[in-house]
C-alpha positions as CSV (number, residue, x, y, z in Angstrom):
1,M,23.8,96.3,136.6
2,L,25.6,97.2,133.8
3,T,29.0,96.2,135.1
4,Y,27.9,92.9,136.2
5,L,25.7,91.9,132.9
6,A,27.7,93.7,130.0
7,P,30.8,91.1,130.7
8,L,28.5,88.5,130.6
9,L,26.6,89.4,127.6
10,L,29.6,89.5,125.4
11,L,31.1,86.2,126.9
12,M,27.9,84.3,126.3
13,N,27.4,86.0,122.6
14,G,31.0,85.6,122.0
15,L,31.1,81.7,122.9
16,A,28.3,81.5,120.8
17,A,29.3,83.5,117.5
18,G,32.6,81.8,118.1
19,V,31.5,78.2,117.8
20,L,29.0,79.1,115.1
21,F,32.0,80.8,113.3
22,G,33.7,77.9,113.5
23,T,31.8,75.6,112.3
24,Q,31.5,77.7,109.0
25,L,35.0,77.6,109.0
26,G,36.1,74.3,109.1
27,G,33.4,71.9,111.1
28,F,30.5,71.9,108.2
29,P,33.3,71.7,105.2
30,Y,34.4,69.0,106.8
31,L,31.6,67.4,107.3
32,A,30.1,68.2,104.0
33,T,33.3,66.2,102.6
34,L,32.9,62.7,104.2
35,P,31.2,59.8,103.0
36,H,27.5,58.9,104.8
37,D,28.4,56.5,107.0
38,R,32.0,58.6,108.5
39,Y,29.4,61.6,108.0
40,V,26.8,60.0,110.2
41,S,29.3,59.3,112.8
42,A,31.4,63.1,113.2
43,H,27.7,64.7,113.0
44,A,26.7,62.5,116.1
45,F,29.9,62.9,117.9
46,F,30.1,67.0,117.1
47,G,26.6,66.8,118.1
48,T,26.8,66.0,121.1
49,R,30.2,67.8,122.4
50,Y,27.9,71.7,122.0
51,D,24.8,70.6,124.4
52,P,24.1,72.3,127.0
53,A,26.8,75.0,126.1
54,M,25.2,76.5,123.1
55,P,21.4,76.3,124.2
56,I,22.9,78.1,127.6
57,C,25.0,80.7,125.9
58,L,21.9,81.3,123.5
59,V,19.3,81.6,125.9
60,G,22.0,83.4,128.1
61,T,22.6,86.3,125.3
62,L,18.5,86.2,124.8
63,L,17.8,87.0,128.3
64,L,20.5,89.9,129.1
65,D,19.8,91.7,126.1
66,A,16.3,91.7,127.3
67,V,17.3,92.6,130.4
68,L,19.7,95.3,129.2
69,A,17.0,96.7,126.4
70,I,14.5,97.4,129.5
71,T,17.1,98.5,132.2
72,T,19.6,100.7,130.3
73,A,19.0,104.5,130.1
74,S,20.4,105.1,126.5
75,T,17.6,105.0,123.9
76,G,20.1,104.3,121.7
77,A,21.8,101.0,123.2
78,R,18.5,99.8,124.2
79,A,17.3,99.8,120.5
80,L,20.0,97.9,120.1
81,F,20.6,95.5,122.7
82,A,16.8,94.8,121.9
83,A,18.1,93.9,118.3
84,G,20.4,91.6,119.7
85,A,17.6,90.0,121.4
86,L,15.5,89.7,118.7
87,L,18.8,88.4,116.7
88,A,19.7,85.5,119.4
89,A,15.9,84.3,119.5
90,I,15.6,84.1,115.8
91,T,18.6,82.1,116.1
92,A,17.1,79.9,118.9
93,V,14.3,79.3,117.0
94,I,16.1,78.2,113.8
95,S,18.3,76.1,116.4
96,V,15.5,74.1,118.0
97,T,13.1,73.7,114.7
98,K,16.3,73.0,111.9
99,N,19.0,71.9,113.1
100,V,18.6,70.3,116.9
101,P,15.8,67.9,114.7
102,V,18.5,66.4,112.4
103,N,21.4,66.6,115.4
104,R,18.8,64.2,117.5
105,W,18.5,61.7,113.9
106,M,21.8,61.3,113.8
107,R,22.6,60.0,117.2
108,T,19.8,57.4,116.5
109,L,21.7,56.0,113.4
110,D,23.9,53.4,113.1
111,P,26.6,54.6,110.3
112,E,27.0,51.0,109.3
113,N,23.9,50.4,108.9
114,L,22.2,53.2,107.1
115,P,18.9,53.6,105.5
116,A,18.6,52.7,102.1
117,D,16.9,55.8,101.1
118,F,19.8,58.2,103.4
119,A,21.6,59.3,100.2
120,A,17.9,60.8,99.8
121,R,17.8,62.4,102.7
122,D,21.2,63.5,103.1
123,P,20.2,66.2,105.4
124,R,23.4,68.3,105.4
125,P,22.6,70.8,102.7
126,S,19.2,72.0,104.6
127,W,21.8,71.5,107.7
128,G,24.3,73.4,106.3
129,A,22.2,76.4,105.1
130,W,20.6,76.9,108.2
131,N,23.6,76.6,110.1
132,R,25.3,79.5,108.2
133,R,21.7,81.7,109.0
134,R,22.1,81.1,112.4
135,S,25.9,81.4,112.6
136,W,25.8,85.1,110.7
137,L,22.6,85.9,113.2
138,T,24.6,85.3,116.3
139,I,27.6,87.0,114.9
140,A,25.7,89.8,114.1
141,A,24.0,89.8,117.6
142,L,27.6,89.9,119.0
143,G,28.5,93.3,116.5
144,V,25.1,95.2,117.9
145,N,25.8,94.3,121.3
146,C,29.6,95.3,121.1
147,T,27.8,98.9,119.6
148,A,25.3,99.0,122.1
149,L,27.8,99.2,124.5
150,G,29.6,101.4,122.6
151,F,26.8,103.7,123.2
152,L,27.3,103.3,127.2
153,L,30.9,104.3,127.4
């Protein structure tokens, strides 16, 4: 089973970590520099590009880590796969509770007719901080998963 699940785990976790790392390198720094109207347009554009791929990758990472944590004979690898599952679960919780609501809100706004209080409600500081946390958690999960596979080689 490991022969099939390990590559799939690394693919899903690697894709999620890569996308989130990319947001830290360029996506969010770019969004942070835009005026409000252009930010809303750009955020809505980016937000629609990552669904459903990112949720599939995160949930896939979580499930595959859980299966490998249960089925792997090596105690060290089992503990690391469990840690990877926990990191993926925390990332998913952050995504669903902190990032997704903002993404949905951005899609409802008309960039040419923003609410009068938009400047006060600008989600970039909070959204960016939560995105940074989930990025590092997903990258950490990838490192943990690679280490777990090292126990099995």
